[in-house]
C-alpha positions in Angstrom: -92.4 71.5 -171.1 -90.6 68.7 -172.3 -91.0 67.1 -175.8 -91.2 63.2 -176.4 -89.5 61.7 -179.1 -90.4 58.2 -180.6 -87.4 55.4 -180.6 -85.7 54.4 -183.9 -86.9 51.0 -184.7 -83.1 49.9 -184.5 -82.6 51.4 -181.3 -85.9 50.0 -179.5 -84.3 47.8 -176.6 -85.4 44.2 -175.7 -87.0 44.4 -172.3 -86.9 40.8 -170.2 -86.2 40.0 -166.3 -88.5 42.2 -164.1 -91.9 40.1 -164.9 -91.5 37.3 -162.9 -94.3 37.0 -160.2 -96.3 34.8 -157.3 -98.5 35.1 -154.7 -96.2 36.4 -152.4 -93.4 38.2 -154.7 -94.5 40.6 -157.3 -93.7 43.2 -159.8 -95.8 46.6 -159.8 -96.3 48.0 -163.4 -98.3 50.2 -165.3 -96.2 50.2 -168.4 -97.0 47.5 -171.5 -93.4 46.9 -171.2 -92.5 48.2 -174.9 -90.8 51.4 -175.0 -91.5 53.8 -177.9 -90.8 57.0 -176.5 -87.5 58.9 -174.5 -86.9 62.6 -174.2 -83.6 64.8 -174.5 -85.1 66.8 -172.3 -84.7 66.0 -168.7 -82.5 68.1 -166.6 -81.1 67.8 -163.2 -84.4 68.6 -161.0 -86.2 66.8 -163.5 -88.4 63.5 -162.9 -91.3 61.6 -162.8 -93.9 59.9 -160.2 -95.7 56.6 -161.1 -98.8 55.2 -159.1 -98.1 51.9 -158.0 -101.1 49.6 -156.5 -99.8 46.2 -154.8 -103.5 45.0 -155.4 -102.5 44.1 -159.1 -100.3 41.6 -157.2 -102.2 37.9 -158.0 -103.7 36.4 -154.3 -105.7 38.0 -151.9 -104.6 40.7 -149.1 -100.7 41.8 -150.0 -100.7 44.3 -147.5 -98.2 45.0 -145.5 -96.4 45.4 -149.0 -92.5 45.6 -148.5 -90.8 47.3 -151.8 -87.3 46.0 -152.4 -86.2 47.4 -155.3 -86.7 49.8 -158.5 -86.5 48.9 -161.9 -86.4 51.4 -164.9 -84.4 51.9 -168.5 -82.0 54.8 -169.0 -81.3 56.0 -172.9 -78.7 57.7 -174.2 -78.9 57.6 -178.3 -79.5 60.6 -179.1 -76.2 61.8 -177.8 -72.5 61.4 -177.7 -71.9 63.3 -174.5 -73.9 61.5 -171.7 -71.8 62.1 -168.5 -71.4 60.1 -166.0 -71.9 59.3 -163.0 -75.6 60.0 -163.1 -77.2 60.9 -159.8 -80.9 59.6 -159.8 -83.0 60.3 -156.2 -85.6 57.6 -155.6 -88.5 58.2 -153.4 -91.5 56.5 -152.5 -94.4 59.0 -151.4 -97.5 58.3 -149.7 -100.7 59.4 -151.2 -101.8 63.1 -150.5 -105.2 62.8 -149.0 -106.6 65.9 -150.1 -105.7 66.4 -153.8 -108.6 65.8 -156.2 -106.2 63.0 -157.6 -104.8 61.8 -154.5 -101.3 62.7 -156.3 -97.6 62.6 -154.9 -97.7 62.7 -150.6 -95.3 62.5 -148.2 -91.9 60.8 -148.3 -91.8 57.6 -146.9 -88.2 56.5 -148.3 -85.4 58.7 -149.9 -82.3 57.2 -151.1 -79.5 58.4 -153.8 -77.9 56.4 -156.4 -75.0 57.7 -158.4 -74.5 55.6 -162.0 -71.4 55.5 -162.2 -70.1 54.7 -165.9 -71.7 53.9 -169.5 -72.9 49.9 -169.7 -71.8 49.8 -173.3 -75.2 49.8 -174.5 -75.7 53.8 -174.6 -77.1 53.4 -177.7 -79.9 51.2 -176.6 -81.8 51.1 -173.2 -79.8 50.3 -170.1 -81.7 48.5 -167.9 -81.3 49.1 -164.2 -82.1 47.7 -161.0 -81.9 49.7 -157.8 -82.0 47.5 -154.6 -82.9 50.0 -151.7 -80.6 50.2 -148.6 -83.9 49.0 -146.6 -87.2 47.6 -147.5 -90.3 49.8 -147.6 -93.4 48.8 -146.0 -96.6 50.3 -146.9 -100.5 49.5 -146.3 -101.5 51.2 -149.2 -100.9 52.5 -152.9 -97.9 54.6 -153.1 -96.2 56.5 -155.6 -92.4 55.4 -157.2 -90.4 58.9 -157.9 -87.3 59.4 -159.4 -85.4 62.5 -159.9 -82.1 63.6 -161.7 -79.8 65.6 -159.2 -76.7 65.6 -161.8 -76.0 69.1 -162.6 -75.2 69.4 -166.1 -76.3 70.4 -169.5 -79.9 68.9 -170.6 -78.5 66.9 -173.3 -75.7 65.3 -171.5 -78.2 63.2 -169.3 -79.7 60.2 -170.3 -83.8 59.8 -170.6 -86.3 57.6 -169.3 -88.2 55.6 -171.5 -91.8 55.2 -172.2 -94.5 53.2 -173.7 -97.3 54.2 -176.5 -100.2 55.4 -174.3 -101.6 55.7 -170.3 -102.5 52.6 -169.3 -105.7 54.6 -167.9 -107.3 58.2 -169.3 -107.4 58.8 -165.3 -104.2 61.1 -165.3 -103.6 60.9 -162.2 -101.3 58.1 -162.4 -98.4 59.8 -163.8 -97.2 63.1 -162.8 -94.2 65.4 -164.0 -91.7 66.9 -161.7 -89.6 70.0 -162.1 -87.6 71.1 -159.1 -90.2 70.4 -156.5 -93.5 71.2 -158.2 -95.7 68.1 -159.6 -97.2 68.7 -163.2 -100.5 66.8 -164.4 -99.2 64.0 -167.1 -100.6 65.9 -170.0 -99.5 69.3 -168.9 -95.5 68.1 -168.4 -95.4 67.4 -172.3 -95.4 69.7 -175.6 -97.9 68.6 -177.6 -98.9 64.8 -176.9 -97.6 62.9 -173.9 -96.0 59.5 -174.4 -97.3 56.8 -172.7 -96.5 55.2 -168.8 -92.7 55.4 -167.4 -91.4 52.2 -167.8 -90.5 52.1 -164.2 -91.3 49.5 -161.8 -91.4 48.7 -158.4 -90.8 45.0 -156.9 -91.5 43.5 -153.2 -93.3 40.9 -151.4 -96.9 40.8 -150.4 -97.4 40.0 -146.7 -94.1 41.4 -145.6 -92.0 38.0 -146.7 -88.5 38.6 -146.7 -86.3 38.1 -149.6 -82.4 37.6 -149.0 -80.8 34.9 -147.5 -76.9 36.2 -147.3 -74.1 34.2 -145.7 -73.5 34.6 -142.6 -71.2 36.8 -140.3 -68.7 34.9 -138.7 -65.5 35.6 -136.4 -63.1 35.1 -139.5 -65.7 36.5 -141.6 -67.1 39.5 -139.4 -69.4 41.1 -142.5 -70.4 37.5 -144.2 -68.8 36.3 -147.3 -65.0 37.6 -147.6 -64.0 39.7 -151.1 -60.1 39.3 -151.6 -59.4 40.9 -154.6 -57.3 39.6 -157.8 -55.5 42.8 -158.5 -53.1 43.1 -156.0 -50.6 41.1 -157.9 -48.4 42.6 -159.9 -47.1 39.3 -162.2 -50.5 38.2 -162.5 -54.4 38.8 -163.8 -55.6 35.5 -163.7 -56.2 34.6 -159.9 -59.5 34.8 -159.7 -60.2 31.2 -159.5 -57.9 31.2 -156.5 -59.4 34.1 -155.1 -62.7 32.9 -155.3 -61.8 29.6 -153.8 -59.9 31.7 -151.0 -63.1 33.6 -149.9 -65.0 30.3 -149.0 -62.0 28.7 -147.1 -61.4 32.0 -145.2 -65.6 31.8 -144.2 -64.9 28.1 -143.1 -61.6 29.1 -141.4 -60.0 26.4 -143.3 -56.8 28.5 -143.7 -53.2 27.4 -142.6 -52.0 28.8 -139.1 -49.6 30.7 -141.2 -51.8 32.0 -143.7 -54.1 33.6 -141.2 -53.0 36.7 -141.7 -52.0 36.8 -145.0 -55.0 36.1 -147.6 -52.4 37.4 -150.5 -50.2 34.4 -149.3 -52.9 31.9 -149.4 -54.1 33.0 -152.4 -50.8 32.3 -154.0 -51.0 29.1 -152.1 -53.9 27.7 -153.7 -53.3 28.8 -157.2 -49.1 27.7 -157.4 -49.5 24.3 -155.3 -53.2 23.3 -155.6 -55.0 24.7 -158.6 -52.4 24.9 -161.1 -53.2 28.0 -162.0 -51.5 29.3 -165.5 -50.7 33.5 -165.6 -52.3 33.3 -169.5 -55.0 30.8 -169.2 -56.0 30.9 -165.5 -57.5 27.5 -164.1 -59.9 24.3 -165.1 -62.6 23.7 -162.7 -61.3 20.3 -163.0 -58.0 21.4 -161.0 -59.8 22.9 -158.2 -61.4 19.9 -157.6 -58.6 17.8 -157.7 -56.7 20.3 -155.7 -59.3 21.1 -152.9 -59.4 17.2 -152.4 -55.5 17.1 -151.8 -55.4 20.3 -149.6 -58.1 19.1 -147.7 -56.3 15.9 -147.3 -53.1 17.9 -146.5 -54.4 20.2 -143.9 -57.1 17.9 -142.3 -60.0 20.2 -143.0 -63.3 18.0 -142.6 -64.7 19.9 -145.9 -65.3 18.4 -149.7 -65.7 20.3 -152.9 -67.7 19.1 -155.9 -68.5 21.0 -159.6 -71.6 20.9 -161.4 -71.8 22.2 -164.9 -74.5 24.3 -165.8 -76.0 24.9 -162.2 -79.9 25.5 -161.7 -80.7 29.0 -160.5 -82.9 27.6 -157.6 -80.6 24.7 -156.7 -78.1 27.2 -156.1 -80.2 28.9 -153.5 -81.0 25.2 -151.6 -77.3 24.4 -151.9 -75.7 28.1 -150.4 -78.5 27.8 -147.4 -77.4 24.3 -146.3 -73.8 26.0 -145.3 -72.3 25.4 -148.8 -70.0 27.6 -149.9 -70.5 28.4 -154.3 -68.0 29.8 -156.2 -69.4 30.0 -160.0 -67.7 30.2 -163.3 -69.0 33.2 -165.5 -68.2 32.5 -169.5 -68.3 35.4 -171.6 -70.5 34.5 -174.5 -70.9 36.7 -178.2 -72.8 36.2 -181.0 -71.2 37.8 -184.1 -72.4 35.2 -186.7 -72.6 31.8 -184.2 -72.0 31.7 -180.5 -68.2 32.0 -179.5 -66.6 32.2 -175.4 -63.6 34.4 -175.6 -63.2 34.0 -171.7 -64.2 33.4 -168.3 -64.1 34.9 -164.6 -64.6 33.0 -161.3 -67.1 34.7 -158.4 -68.1 33.9 -155.4 -72.0 34.3 -154.6 -71.9 35.6 -150.8 -76.0 35.9 -151.2 -79.3 35.1 -153.0 -83.0 36.0 -153.6 -84.3 33.3 -155.0 -88.1 34.7 -155.2 -86.9 37.9 -157.6 -83.8 35.8 -159.4 -81.3 38.1 -157.6 -77.8 37.1 -156.8 -75.3 38.5 -154.8 -71.4 38.4 -155.4 -67.9 39.0 -153.9 -65.9 39.5 -157.4 -61.9 39.6 -157.7 -62.4 41.6 -160.3 -65.3 44.2 -159.7 -66.4 45.8 -157.0 -69.5 47.1 -158.0 -71.1 48.2 -155.3 -69.0 50.7 -154.2 -69.5 52.5 -157.3 -73.4 53.0 -156.6 -74.5 49.7 -158.2 -77.0 47.6 -156.8 -75.7 45.8 -153.6 -74.4 46.2 -150.0 -70.8 47.7 -149.0 -70.2 46.7 -145.6 -68.7 48.7 -143.3 -69.6 52.0 -145.6 -66.2 53.1 -147.1 -65.5 54.7 -150.7 -64.6 53.0 -153.6 -60.7 51.6 -152.8 -58.2 52.3 -155.9 -57.6 48.8 -157.8 -54.6 46.8 -156.7 -54.7 48.1 -152.9 -55.1 45.9 -150.2 -58.2 46.9 -148.3 -60.2 44.0 -149.2 -57.6 41.7 -147.2 -59.3 42.5 -144.4 -62.5 40.7 -144.7 -64.6 43.1 -142.6 -64.5 45.5 -145.6 -66.4 43.7 -148.8 -68.3 44.8 -151.6 -71.3 42.6 -152.2 -72.5 43.1 -156.4 -76.3 42.6 -156.8 -77.1 41.1 -160.4 -80.8 40.4 -161.7 -80.8 36.6 -163.1 -82.1 36.0 -166.4 -83.6 32.2 -166.0 -83.2 31.5 -169.7 -79.8 31.4 -171.7 -79.3 32.2 -175.2 -75.9 31.3 -175.5 -74.6 27.1 -175.0 -72.6 28.7 -171.5 -75.3 28.2 -169.2 -79.0 27.5 -168.2 -79.6 31.0 -166.4 -77.8 34.5 -167.4 -76.3 37.7 -165.9 -78.0 40.2 -167.9 -76.7 43.0 -166.0 -72.9 42.2 -165.7 -70.8 44.5 -167.0 -67.0 45.1 -167.1 -65.3 48.1 -169.1 -63.6 47.0 -172.0 -60.3 47.4 -170.4 -61.4 45.0 -168.0 -63.2 42.6 -170.4 -59.9 42.2 -172.5 -58.0 41.2 -169.2 -60.2 37.9 -169.5 -59.8 36.9 -173.1 -58.9 33.6 -173.6 -58.9 33.1 -169.6 -60.8 30.2 -167.6 -61.6 27.8 -170.4 -62.9 24.2 -169.5 -62.5 21.2 -171.8 -64.3 21.0 -174.7 -65.5 24.4 -174.9 -62.1 25.5 -177.0 -63.9 24.7 -180.3 -66.1 27.6 -179.2 -63.2 30.4 -178.4 -62.4 33.4 -180.5 -61.2 37.1 -179.2 -63.3 39.7 -178.2 -65.4 41.8 -180.4 -65.6 45.1 -180.2 -69.4 46.6 -180.6 -71.3 43.2 -180.0 -73.0 42.8 -176.3 -71.4 40.6 -173.9 -73.7 38.0 -172.3 -72.4 36.2 -168.9 -73.3 33.3 -168.7 -73.4 30.6 -165.4 -71.1 27.4 -166.9 -70.2 25.8 -163.6 -70.6 25.7 -159.6 -68.0 24.8 -157.4 -70.0 24.0 -154.0 -67.6 23.3 -150.5 -69.4 22.2 -147.5 -68.7 20.5 -144.2 -68.1 16.8 -144.7 -70.6 14.8 -142.9 -69.3 11.6 -143.6 -70.4 8.3 -142.1 -68.2 5.3 -141.8 -68.8 2.1 -140.9 -68.4 1.8 -137.1 -65.2 0.6 -135.3 -65.9 -3.0 -133.9 -63.9 -4.0 -131.3 -62.1 -6.8 -131.7 -62.5 -7.7 -134.9 -62.9 -4.2 -136.8 -60.8 -1.6 -135.1 -60.7 0.5 -137.8 -63.8 -0.1 -139.5 -64.4 -2.1 -142.7 -61.1 -4.1 -143.0 -59.5 -3.8 -145.9 -58.1 -7.3 -146.9 -55.6 -7.4 -150.2 -56.3 -9.9 -153.1 -52.8 -9.5 -154.5 -51.1 -12.4 -152.0 -50.9 -15.8 -151.3 -50.8 -15.9 -155.0 -54.2 -14.8 -155.7 -54.3 -13.2 -158.1 -56.5 -10.2 -160.1 -59.6 -12.4 -160.1 -60.0 -12.8 -156.1 -61.6 -9.3 -155.8 -64.9 -10.7 -154.9 -64.0 -13.4 -152.3 -61.6 -10.6 -150.6 -64.5 -8.1 -150.7 -67.1 -10.1 -149.2 -64.7 -11.2 -146.5 -64.2 -7.5 -145.3 -67.8 -7.9 -144.7 -68.1 -10.8 -143.1 -64.9 -10.0 -140.4 -67.2 -6.8 -139.4 -69.8 -9.0 -138.8 -67.9 -11.6 -136.7 -69.3 -13.7 -138.8 -66.0 -15.7 -139.3 -65.4 -19.3 -137.8 -63.2 -19.1 -134.8 -59.6 -19.1 -135.2 -59.9 -19.0 -138.9 -57.2 -16.1 -140.6 -58.3 -14.2 -143.8 -56.8 -15.8 -145.7 -58.5 -19.2 -144.8 -62.2 -17.2 -144.9 -60.8 -15.7 -148.5 -59.8 -19.2 -149.9 -63.3 -20.7 -148.4 -65.2 -18.1 -149.9 -63.6 -18.5 -153.4 -64.6 -22.5 -153.5 -68.2 -21.6 -153.2 -68.4 -18.9 -155.0 -66.6 -20.8 -157.8 -64.1 -18.1 -158.7 -62.4 -19.0 -161.6 -58.6 -17.3 -163.4 -60.5 -16.4 -166.3 -64.1 -15.0 -165.6 -63.5 -14.3 -161.6 -66.8 -13.9 -159.6 -70.6 -14.1 -160.9 -73.2 -12.2 -158.7 -75.4 -14.8 -158.8 -72.6 -17.2 -157.1 -72.0 -14.9 -154.6 -75.4 -14.7 -153.7 -75.9 -18.4 -153.5 -72.9 -18.7 -152.0 -73.8 -16.9 -148.8 -77.2 -18.5 -148.3 -75.3 -21.5 -148.3 -72.5 -20.2 -145.9 -74.9 -18.4 -143.5 -76.6 -21.8 -143.1 -73.8 -24.1 -142.8 -72.5 -22.2 -139.8 -75.8 -21.0 -138.4 -75.3 -17.0 -139.0 -78.3 -15.0 -138.5 -77.2 -12.8 -141.7 -79.2 -12.3 -144.9 -78.1 -11.2 -148.4 -79.4 -9.9 -151.7 -78.5 -8.4 -154.6 -79.8 -5.4 -156.9 -78.7 -4.7 -160.2 -77.9 -1.0 -161.2 -78.4 0.5 -157.3 -79.0 4.4 -156.6 -76.5 5.8 -154.7 -78.8 7.8 -151.6 -80.4 4.0 -151.9 -77.1 2.7 -151.1 -76.2 5.6 -148.4 -79.4 4.5 -146.5 -78.5 0.8 -146.3 -75.2 1.6 -145.1 -76.4 3.6 -142.3 -79.3 0.7 -141.6 -76.4 -1.7 -140.8 -76.3 -3.3 -143.5 -72.9 -4.1 -145.5 -72.6 -3.8 -148.8 -70.0 -5.1 -151.9 -70.2 -3.3 -155.2 -69.5 -4.7 -158.5 -68.0 -1.8 -160.6 -68.0 -2.1 -164.3 -65.3 -0.6 -166.2 -66.6 0.6 -170.1 -64.3 1.7 -172.6 -65.9 4.7 -175.0 -65.0 3.0 -178.5 -66.0 6.2 -180.0 -68.0 8.6 -179.4 -71.3 7.2 -177.8 -70.4 4.1 -178.4 -69.1 1.6 -175.1 -67.5 -1.6 -174.7 -67.1 -3.7 -171.5 -64.2 -4.5 -170.6 -63.9 -6.1 -167.1 -65.6 -5.8 -163.4 -64.0 -5.5 -159.9 -65.5 -5.8 -156.9 -65.2 -3.5 -153.8 -66.3 -2.8 -150.1 -68.1 0.6 -149.1 -66.8 2.1 -145.8 -68.3 5.1 -145.5 -70.4 7.9 -147.7 -71.0 11.9 -147.8 -74.0 12.2 -149.7 -73.7 15.7 -149.7 -70.6 15.3 -151.8 -72.0 12.2 -153.7 -68.6 10.8 -152.4 -68.3 6.8 -151.3 -65.3 5.4 -149.5 -64.0 1.9 -150.3 -61.9 -0.6 -149.0 -60.4 -1.6 -152.3 -59.2 -5.4 -152.8 -56.3 -4.0 -155.5 -55.3 -0.3 -154.9 -55.1 1.1 -151.9 -54.8 5.0 -153.3 -55.5 6.6 -150.1 -51.9 5.4 -148.9 -50.4 6.6 -152.4 -51.7 10.5 -151.2 -55.0 9.8 -152.8 -58.2 11.1 -151.2 -59.6 9.1 -148.6 -58.3 8.0 -144.7 -55.4 5.7 -143.6 -55.8 4.0 -140.2 -53.8 4.3 -138.6 -50.9 6.2 -140.3 -48.7 4.1 -142.9 -46.5 3.8 -145.7 -48.1 1.8 -149.2 -47.7 -1.5 -148.5 -45.9 -3.9 -150.9 -48.6 -5.6 -153.2 -47.8 -9.4 -151.6 -47.2 -8.6 -148.4 -49.8 -9.0 -145.7 -50.0 -6.3 -143.2 -53.7 -5.5 -144.6 -54.6 -8.9 -142.6 -54.4 -7.0 -139.6 -57.9 -5.4 -139.7 -56.8 -2.5 -138.1 -54.7 -1.3 -141.5 -57.0 0.1 -143.8 -56.8 2.1 -146.8 -60.3 3.7 -147.2 -60.1 5.7 -150.4 -62.5 8.3 -151.6 -64.3 8.9 -155.1 -66.7 11.4 -156.1 -70.1 10.0 -158.2 -71.1 11.2 -161.1 -74.8 10.9 -161.0 -75.9 10.3 -164.5 -73.1 8.2 -165.6 -73.6 8.0 -169.1 -72.9 4.4 -169.0 -74.8 1.2 -170.1 -73.6 -0.6 -166.6 -75.7 1.7 -164.3 -76.8 5.0 -166.3 -77.8 6.6 -162.7 -74.3 6.0 -160.6 -70.8 6.4 -161.9 -67.3 7.2 -160.5 -65.0 9.8 -161.0 -61.4 9.0 -161.6 -61.5 5.3 -161.0 -59.7 3.4 -161.6 -56.9 5.5 -160.2 -54.5 3.6 -163.0 -56.1 3.4 -166.6 -53.7 0.9 -167.5 -54.8 -2.0 -164.6 -58.1 -2.5 -166.7 -56.7 -5.0 -168.6 -55.8 -7.2 -165.5 -59.8 -7.3 -165.1 -60.4 -8.1 -168.8 -63.7 -10.4 -169.2 -63.5 -10.5 -165.2 -66.8 -10.5 -163.1 -69.2 -10.0 -165.5 -72.8 -11.2 -165.7 -74.0 -13.1 -168.5 -76.1 -10.7 -170.0 -72.9 -8.3 -170.1 -71.7 -10.8 -172.8 -73.1 -8.7 -175.9 -70.9 -5.8 -174.7 -67.8 -7.7 -174.2 -64.9 -6.9 -176.9 -61.8 -9.1 -175.6 -59.2 -6.4 -177.0 -55.9 -6.5 -175.9 -55.5 -3.3 -175.2 -57.6 -0.4 -173.8 -57.0 2.7 -175.8 -60.2 4.8 -175.1 -61.2 6.8 -171.8 -62.7 4.5 -169.1 -66.0 4.9 -167.4 -66.9 3.2 -164.6 -70.7 2.1 -163.5 -71.7 0.9 -160.2 -73.3 -2.1 -161.9 -74.1 -4.4 -158.8 -74.6 -4.2 -154.9 -74.4 -7.2 -152.6 -76.0 -6.4 -149.4 -75.2 -8.3 -146.0 -77.7 -7.5 -142.8 -78.6 -9.2 -139.8 -81.7 -11.1 -140.1 -85.1 -10.2 -138.3 -86.4 -12.8 -135.8 -89.6 -13.9 -135.7 -90.6 -11.9 -132.8 -89.5 -8.7 -134.7 -91.6 -9.4 -137.9 -94.7 -10.3 -135.7 -94.5 -6.7 -133.6 -96.7 -4.1 -134.3 -94.5 -0.8 -133.3 -95.0 2.8 -133.6 -93.7 4.1 -137.0 -90.2 6.3 -136.5 -88.2 8.0 -139.0 -86.4 4.8 -139.9 -89.4 3.3 -141.2 -89.8 5.5 -143.8 -88.3 7.6 -146.4 -89.5 10.8 -148.5 -87.1 11.1 -151.4 -86.8 14.7 -153.2 -89.4 15.2 -155.7 -88.5 15.0 -159.7 -87.7 16.9 -161.6 -86.9 20.2 -159.4 -87.5 22.5 -160.1 -90.4 21.3 -162.7 -92.5 23.3 -165.2 -96.0 20.9 -165.3 -95.3 17.6 -163.5 -93.3 15.9 -160.8 -92.8 13.0 -159.3 -92.5 12.3 -155.2 -91.5 9.0 -154.3 -91.3 7.2 -150.5 -90.9 4.0 -149.0 -92.6 2.7 -146.0 -91.4 -0.1 -144.4 -94.5 -0.4 -142.3 -98.3 -0.4 -143.2 -99.7 3.0 -141.6 -102.1 5.6 -142.2 -100.6 7.9 -144.8 -101.1 11.7 -145.8 -99.1 14.1 -148.6 -100.2 17.0 -148.8 -98.9 20.0 -150.6 -98.5 23.6 -149.1 -97.2 26.8 -150.3 -94.8 29.1 -148.4 -97.6 30.8 -146.5 -98.3 27.6 -145.0 -101.5 27.2 -147.0 -102.9 23.7 -148.1 -102.8 23.8 -151.6 -103.7 20.3 -152.4 -103.8 16.7 -150.3 -102.3 13.9 -152.7 -102.7 11.4 -150.1 -105.4 10.0 -147.3 -105.6 6.7 -147.0 -103.6 3.1 -145.3 -101.0 2.5 -147.3 -99.1 -1.1 -147.1 -95.1 -1.2 -147.0 -93.2 -0.6 -149.6 -91.8 2.2 -152.3 -94.4 4.5 -153.7 -94.8 7.3 -156.2 -97.1 9.8 -156.3 -97.4 12.3 -159.8 -98.2 16.2 -159.0 -99.3 18.4 -161.8 -98.9 21.6 -160.1 -102.6 22.4 -159.9 -104.8 22.7 -156.5 -107.6 20.8 -155.0 -110.3 22.8 -157.6 -108.0 21.7 -160.5 -106.5 25.2 -161.3 -103.1 25.5 -162.3 -100.8 28.1 -159.3 -98.2 30.5 -159.6 -94.6 29.8 -159.9 -92.7 29.6 -156.3 -91.8 27.7 -154.0 -93.9 24.8 -152.5 -93.6 22.5 -150.0 -94.5 18.7 -149.8 -95.3 16.9 -146.2 -95.6 12.9 -145.7 -97.0 12.0 -142.5 -96.2 8.4 -141.7 -98.1 7.0 -138.9 -97.2 9.8 -136.0 -94.5 11.1 -137.6 -94.0 14.1 -140.1 -91.3 14.5 -142.8 -91.2 17.6 -144.9 -89.5 18.6 -148.2 -89.1 21.6 -150.4 -89.7 22.0 -154.5 -89.5 24.8 -156.6 -92.4 25.2 -159.4 -91.4 27.3 -162.6 -93.6 28.2 -165.4 
């Protein structure tokens, strides 16, 4: 018999995590989550077995139930002589049919875990999250059993934790174990027994699957590679380049001369593209701009985009859509106020959103190799730090961590409560991988304070699914033309007529025999373009209407204020040419903006996944000078006043990343990152190309001093005019005849908005389904007229009852065509 002891009040751990449940994934427990007791009497051969009933899961008919993980606490506050590693045997047992209590029966599964080292919280409780090497299916209640197998003195083993009292007076729920013999709970203890062991089993009702892992590939036979940062003698700050190298290797986006040299490839990225500093590490912005240059230099059809404070469930969706993801973990402490002492880059290798778990290829740790949760492929012992075993991409250690979908620090929206490094490792990251604006939080590592690992940034890399305006022979053999405004003495104010001329030339809507300068001059007169104000948007619309009428062209135009990025993408693909008016806003002081001027460009291409757009820019030809974009045919930068681009075969389609939202008054929903490429050039557009409503924001200062924010303020669309026959024709609904947009917000808590757009009247059904395909609620079942629609959903079923957190699908059926999207409800 062993004796329970009450926990000191100042050593009661905060129990968080493991309680998130829905109808498919759930946590089975008997305890109340309030640790009260421990025991210093556990020795090798001692353990406990706890009755687990899947019927406690919400929903109906939980069987078959798939057990995937085990959760419990280890506590060592009673002794300073705890010896690690601690070996714990986990068994899943059936019920003993002939025992009066149906106690522990046959072994269904057994696995030995070696808990490698103290986590730094030995005084308090240590949360353990053990993922079984293979899921265990059961069709009845079962016993979860833990047994110590470490051979050492009794006071050298940590204790399990227990709550105040058992959940039921039935002593058959909990059993004590000593060298293969089971004891009733009251008989296992001296005096009064403690309450239920804080041990939990997690899994899936109806045998659902959890994990998504990055797929195996020929160049990455074990999924996401796992290159290490400690193979370089001169720097320990290469976690950023190593994490990026994992992704590029998985995509087979590696130069031929580096395909057998991961270490050299990591150095190439760090030195030539990311400007990684041996002491301070790597900036996220440097990674994004460096990747843009890298993809351009080597011709890889990939793109990169960085997101601050990413949401957990958004990462799952992105990872499954063939996007590779690098995360920046920030290390935070709270002495009196929050401080950040360092950061570390890792690569996502897998995710299970239902149980809120994530797996990493970690350049600094290989925790799974040492017995922590995760997967090791192929099976191999822990390799010495600094060796090159993992330069063979077949050898990986994908470490698994529980995510906590709330963050106490300013660092991110979710954190990893179990992410752990030894003190020596943590200190190595002191002062590293800070991002602009985080300097105010910097302080040195403080020994004895807990460290919070917060998810601060996500960098996504994925295939570049660009849509480019098609080549049209003979008038536009390189896609959208790219005429220049800096010719014929036109000056800075001619960008409007030039941007429109690109579109008309692409449509072959030009009088026979005209040259580009003739067309541009004619448009400038029709648009009343002047050296001072440039061109008004309204004047372009009126001038185009008259131009189409005068030359009997079957085209039409429309203008839109504060256009949305995704709407422009759809319009560009629907054979509409688009001119954008970009507004330049100076942030005079934090949060206060002054409008400086505007500039017209012509959309040449779009990539929605990366939020990138390409321009034919009448003023800058940034791609010609080595910036992101495409140059067709390849040619050197041309002088401002030459006429090379009057040949529409010669184009410089410059690529920029959209910012959504933008934060400018011009268009809060859509701006551009890194535009204009030369801040000083904004003065050339001072006061030009504005709308009368913007005069209230205009300040005619001669010098631009503050940062410039560019908003996409207006869109001018030119498209073919429909004929009378087409307007009257009643055809079947096709996917092009309606759009179903992503619900917002997503994930959502108590309300989300579903928007769609019908281009023809039809019978419409909008239905919500759960992950099992069961109908939750029908939102719309009616005949609707054409036009944009919006529907709110409050997360309730047909009976008006609130439903559980989880993944849901909304399906729009318009006519005979169906489209489905996914959303996540979090409570």
